[in-house]
C-alpha positions, -999 to +999 in steps of 0.1 A: +637-204+615+612-181+598+636-170+572+641-209+566+601-208+559+602-181+537+629-194+513+612-227+513+576-211+501+596-192+480+620-220+463+585-239+459+568-206+442+600-204+419+596-242+413+560-243+406+558-212+384+592-214+363+590-250+355+573-279+338+575-297+377+534-293+381+521-300+345+543-330+344+538-340+377+496-341+365+505-359+332+527-385+354+499-394+377+474-395+348+490-418+326+496-436+359+460-440+366+451-449+330+480-472+325+472-491+357+431-491+348+444-512+317+467-531+336+438-542+361+416-553+329+441-574+314+450-592+345+421-592+367+410-629+357+444-647+350+454-670+373+488-670+386+490-632+384+502-607+410+475-584+403+440-590+423+422-550+425+433-514+412+452-513+442+475-538+434+478-526+397+483-488+411+515-503+431+532-523+403+526-492+384+548-473+407+570-502+413+576-509+377+587-475+364+601-463+397+629-496+403+633-500+362+607-529+358+614-548+394+580-555+401+559-588+400+555-592+364+518-594+346+511-628+331+491-619+300+504-609+264+487-575+264+498-569+300+535-574+291+525-552+263+511-525+282+531-530+314+568-527+289+549-488+275+545-483+310+580-487+324+592-467+294+566-439+294+568-436+335+606-436+340+607-409+310+584-388+327+593-393+359+630-390+358+631-361+326+602-341+348+638-340+377+660-333+356+637-306+338+631-288+366+665-289+383+680-279+352+650-257+348+657-238+383+692-232+383+692-217+345+668-195+354+691-168+368+708-166+335+678-163+316+667-131+335+678-098+312+688-084+341+709-110+354+728-104+318+732-066+322+744-068+356+772-094+340+781-069+316+783-044+340+805-059+364+827-074+328+832-038+318+841-026+354+873-044+353+883-028+320+884+007+329+919+005+334+920+000+296+899+026+284+914+061+275+900+096+290+873+101+260+860+058+266+858+074+306+840+104+296+813+084+275+809+057+299+803+085+325+779+102+303+767+070+294+762+060+333+748+093+342+716+087+317+715+053+334+713+069+367+684+092+354+666+064+337+665+038+368+653+068+390+623+077+371+612+037+369+614+042+406+596+074+405+569+058+384+568+023+408+565+040+437+533+067+424 
């Protein structure tokens, strides 16, 4: 159980630090509050409107973008335009944030330089049978130098 909670905490940290999730979520919330306020102002005194309070406008804002507009339609022309803009922007931000976060999270390991170095080494190790003696000697010298370099880095980090 403890291992799972550490993994979850690391996942949440990775998402918040290395993806656009937090910024996009904040932008979505701010725009939602602004568009709901505008919708409420346009619909507050319109007869037949389903928007009677700011809470109704907030609910409409979530229902409109998350269900592709399946919510009670606004009555006034200005609210129609504002609502249409919100549906496009809200849907794009909401679903775009999900796609961007998932993509950034899963692409992150591929963007790490050390992962590329390790992948290159693993690939080249598979090719060892095709090297001649001189190339193997050069490889050994390079690996020895790499080991010395890594040990030096470890010593610096432990001080």
